[in-house]
C-alpha angles and dihedrals in degrees: 000000000000123000114238120215114246115267125224118249112274115232128146103224093179093054091046088051092049092047090050092051093049092048092051090048094050092045092053091050090050090048089051089050092051093049093047090050092052095045094046091047092052093044098045100035104027129217120270091226102046102025112022099170099067090046092061096052089079117032139146137055096330093051087049093049090047094050090049091050091045090050091048092048091049091049092050090050092051090047087053089053089053091052090051090051090050093050091048093050089049093050090048089052095047092048091049090048091050093048092051092048089049091051092047092050090048089050093049091047091054093047094048 
């Protein structure tokens, strides 16, 4: 049985950086979408407190259904943004752990 030399930790830092960048870009697009939806909703349908007249142009069960659907869609979008944040944090933590492991391996190799 032959002894094998220890191998450095394997981690693709380039892929991690690319993924992090892509996640940040997608998150920014989703944030823009959420903001545009909120702005458009307020502009097109009004707010019963600040602009009561437009609000009364469309009332009733269909408006209530629309508002409920709109709120649920926004909640889903915000939840998706939270998921992206969680993935981004985990990726950063994994990259940091891999970098520390690589540095420790390099130090051990130099000392042996």
